[in-house]
C-alpha positions in Angstrom: 82.2 100.5 6.7 82.8 103.9 8.3 82.0 105.6 5.0 78.8 103.7 4.6 77.7 104.6 8.2 78.5 108.3 7.7 76.6 108.3 4.4 73.4 106.9 5.9 73.7 109.3 8.9 73.8 112.0 6.2 70.6 110.6 4.6 68.9 110.5 8.0 69.8 114.1 8.7 68.6 115.1 5.2 65.2 113.5 5.9 64.9 115.1 9.3 65.5 118.5 7.6 62.8 117.7 5.0 60.3 117.2 7.8 60.9 120.7 9.1 59.7 122.6 6.0 57.7 125.8 5.6 54.6 124.7 3.8 54.3 125.9 0.2 51.4 128.2 -0.7 50.4 126.1 -3.7 50.0 122.4 -4.3 53.0 120.2 -3.7 54.0 116.5 -3.6 55.5 114.5 -0.7 57.2 111.2 -1.3 55.8 108.7 1.2 57.7 105.6 0.0 60.4 104.6 -2.5 60.7 100.8 -2.3 59.4 98.0 -4.5 56.2 96.1 -3.3 58.0 94.2 -0.6 59.5 97.3 1.1 63.1 97.5 2.4 64.4 95.4 4.0 62.6 92.6 2.3 60.8 89.7 4.0 63.2 86.8 4.4 66.2 88.5 3.0 69.4 88.0 5.0 71.8 89.0 2.2 74.2 92.0 2.2 71.5 94.2 0.6 69.2 93.9 3.6 71.4 92.9 6.5 72.3 96.5 7.5 68.7 97.7 7.1 67.5 95.0 9.6 70.0 96.4 12.1 69.6 100.1 11.3 66.0 101.4 11.2 67.2 104.7 9.6 67.9 102.7 6.4 64.4 101.2 6.1 62.1 102.4 3.4 58.3 102.2 2.8 56.7 100.9 -0.4 56.4 103.5 -3.2 53.7 106.1 -2.6 53.0 109.9 -3.1 50.8 112.5 -1.4 49.5 115.4 -3.5 48.8 118.2 -1.0 46.5 121.1 -1.7 47.1 123.8 0.9 44.5 126.2 -0.6 41.6 123.8 0.0 43.2 121.9 2.9 42.8 118.6 1.1 45.3 115.9 0.1 45.3 112.9 -2.2 47.1 109.6 -1.9 48.8 107.8 -4.8 49.0 104.0 -4.1 47.5 102.1 -1.2 50.5 100.1 0.0 51.1 97.5 2.7 52.8 100.3 4.6 49.8 102.6 4.5 49.4 102.8 8.3 52.9 104.2 8.7 52.6 106.4 5.6 49.5 108.1 6.8 51.1 108.7 10.2 54.2 110.1 8.5 52.1 112.4 6.4 50.3 113.6 9.5 53.6 114.3 11.3 55.3 116.0 8.3 52.4 118.3 7.7 52.0 119.1 11.4 48.5 117.8 11.6 47.1 120.5 9.3 45.1 118.1 7.2 42.5 115.4 7.7 44.0 112.0 8.7 42.4 110.3 5.7 43.0 111.6 2.1 40.2 113.1 0.0 40.8 110.3 -2.5 43.2 107.5 -3.5 44.7 107.0 -7.0 46.0 103.5 -7.7 48.2 102.3 -10.6 47.5 98.6 -10.7 46.7 95.3 -8.9 50.1 94.2 -7.7 50.4 93.8 -3.9 52.5 96.8 -3.2 50.1 99.2 -4.8 46.6 98.3 -3.7 46.5 95.9 -0.7 46.5 98.8 1.7 42.9 99.3 0.8 42.0 96.6 3.4 42.8 99.1 6.1 39.7 101.1 5.1 37.4 98.1 5.9 35.3 97.7 9.0 38.0 95.7 10.8 40.2 98.8 10.9 39.1 102.3 9.8 35.6 101.6 8.6 35.7 104.6 6.2 32.6 106.0 4.5 32.6 106.3 0.7 36.3 107.1 0.5 37.0 107.9 -3.2 39.3 105.4 -5.0 40.2 106.3 -8.5 41.1 103.4 -10.9 40.9 102.4 -14.5 38.0 100.2 -15.8 39.5 96.7 -15.6 40.8 97.4 -12.1 37.4 98.7 -11.1 35.7 95.5 -12.2 38.3 93.4 -10.4 37.7 95.2 -7.1 33.9 95.0 -7.5 33.9 91.2 -8.3 36.6 89.8 -6.0 36.8 89.5 -2.2 37.9 90.9 0.1 37.8 94.1 -2.0 34.2 93.6 -3.0 33.2 93.9 0.6 34.7 97.3 0.8 32.5 98.3 -2.1 29.4 96.6 -0.7 29.7 98.2 2.7 30.5 101.6 1.1 33.8 101.8 2.7 35.2 102.9 -0.6 33.6 104.6 -3.6 35.2 103.4 -6.8 35.5 106.2 -9.4 36.3 105.0 -12.9 39.1 106.9 -14.8 39.3 107.1 -18.5 42.8 106.7 -19.9 44.3 110.0 -21.2 41.4 112.1 -19.9 42.2 114.6 -17.1 40.0 115.1 -14.1 40.1 118.2 -11.9 40.7 117.9 -8.2 40.5 121.4 -6.7 43.4 123.4 -8.1 45.0 120.4 -9.8 44.5 117.9 -12.7 45.3 114.2 -12.8 45.3 112.1 -15.9 45.8 108.3 -16.0 47.4 106.6 -19.0 48.2 102.9 -19.5 51.7 101.4 -19.7 52.7 97.8 -20.6 53.1 95.6 -17.5 52.2 92.2 -16.2 48.4 92.8 -16.1 47.1 89.7 -14.4 44.2 91.3 -12.7 44.1 94.9 -14.0 45.6 97.2 -16.5 48.6 99.3 -15.3 48.4 103.1 -15.1 50.9 105.8 -14.8 49.8 109.3 -13.8 50.4 112.9 -15.0 49.8 115.3 -12.2 49.5 119.0 -13.0 49.5 121.6 -10.2 49.4 125.4 -10.6 53.2 125.5 -10.6 54.6 122.1 -11.8 53.9 119.0 -14.0 54.8 115.6 -12.7 55.1 112.2 -14.4 54.6 109.1 -12.1 55.5 105.7 -13.6 56.5 103.3 -10.8 56.0 100.2 -12.9 56.5 99.4 -16.6 58.0 96.5 -18.5 60.3 98.3 -20.9 60.3 101.8 -22.3 60.4 100.5 -25.9 57.2 98.5 -25.3 55.3 101.7 -24.6 53.4 103.5 -27.3 54.9 106.8 -26.2 58.4 108.2 -26.2 59.6 108.4 -22.7 62.2 111.1 -23.6 59.5 113.3 -25.0 57.3 112.7 -21.9 60.1 113.7 -19.6 60.7 116.9 -21.5 57.1 117.8 -21.1 57.1 117.8 -17.3 59.1 119.3 -14.5 59.6 116.1 -12.5 59.6 112.5 -13.7 59.3 109.8 -11.0 60.3 106.7 -12.9 60.6 102.9 -12.4 64.0 102.0 -11.0 63.2 98.5 -9.7 66.5 97.0 -10.8 69.9 98.5 -11.4 71.4 95.5 -13.3 70.0 92.2 -14.7 72.1 90.1 -12.3 70.5 91.2 -9.0 68.1 88.4 -8.4 70.6 85.6 -8.3 68.6 82.3 -8.5 65.5 83.9 -10.1 65.1 84.8 -13.7 64.8 88.6 -14.0 62.9 88.0 -17.3 59.9 86.9 -15.1 59.6 90.4 -13.7 60.6 92.8 -16.5 61.4 96.4 -15.7 63.6 99.0 -17.4 67.0 98.7 -15.7 68.3 102.0 -14.3 71.3 101.6 -16.5 69.0 101.3 -19.5 67.1 104.4 -18.6 70.4 106.3 -18.1 71.7 105.1 -21.5 68.5 106.2 -23.2 68.9 109.7 -21.8 72.7 109.9 -22.0 72.7 112.2 -25.0 70.1 114.6 -23.6 71.1 117.8 -22.0 71.6 118.1 -18.2 68.3 119.9 -17.7 66.4 116.9 -19.1 68.3 114.3 -17.1 67.9 116.3 -13.9 64.1 116.0 -14.2 64.4 112.2 -13.6 63.9 111.0 -10.0 64.3 107.2 -9.8 61.8 105.4 -7.5 60.4 101.9 -6.8 63.7 100.3 -5.8 63.8 96.6 -5.3 65.6 95.5 -2.1 68.5 94.2 -4.2 69.0 97.5 -6.0 72.3 99.0 -4.8 70.8 102.5 -5.1 69.1 101.7 -1.8 72.3 100.7 0.1 75.5 101.3 -1.9 76.8 104.9 -1.6 79.2 104.4 -4.5 76.4 103.4 -6.8 74.2 106.3 -5.6 77.0 108.8 -6.3 77.5 107.4 -9.8 73.9 108.0 -10.8 74.0 111.5 -9.3 77.2 112.2 -11.2 75.4 111.2 -14.4 72.9 114.0 -13.8 70.0 111.9 -12.5 68.3 112.1 -9.1 67.1 109.5 -6.5 63.7 110.1 -4.9 63.9 109.8 -1.1 61.3 109.3 1.6 59.8 112.5 3.0 61.1 114.5 0.0 58.9 117.5 -0.9 58.5 118.8 -4.5 57.1 122.3 -4.8 
């Protein structure tokens, strides 16, 4: 118990240090959240995985989200509109020392699962009442938002301005480019996107959700080699985590599967991987021994407030 407490104190200190950074001169990324759609701790969970996080606020984690920050043009872009968006925008404001507008220049969203888009409601007239905030989505997702309430009201009242992305076509946003691509996932209401983000100094791959790597029409190892940082789906560590629920209902590549896929690659390739989108049951959120094992294998864990530049 003492070792666990000391480890989480270390993580808290690490995050505090991350907040006190000298801003890079070119575009960079801040991690605003690392948890699966329900956040950490998870609603209703009183098991070992969440019990300590309910008691210790330092262990809590927001739902997966990134900020792309452009210090040259003094603009920033949000990736994913999560249920934790209120806290995440405030954290961004604090971390960047209020140098940027409170609202992002635009929001890029991967898909229509609750952890990734329901934060859009905060832009409506009941809360922020934004004016034509750019929201970048793929075609099926755009139609879903236009045709279904309450999202359609945001469109009708011009709170948001939906901008349709074309898969595999890059768009320029100031000094950076962003390209959406599709990945296989449970597409009940929309297709599912991943993003490649290219800044003047680095290339990033962001895939928070995918069913399995072997279902994708691209080779994930090649994709990792073509970027500097790969933020990849780490929802589950093993296939036994959910207990009374069949994990086949919510397919994701297990962390152990991704590790095995890259086991024969050199250390440089493995070190590009930063696991993200942890389910509350994933021991990488709360078990130091499991965290150490993944790090020993040459991989990284994305942490909240982390800065890539």
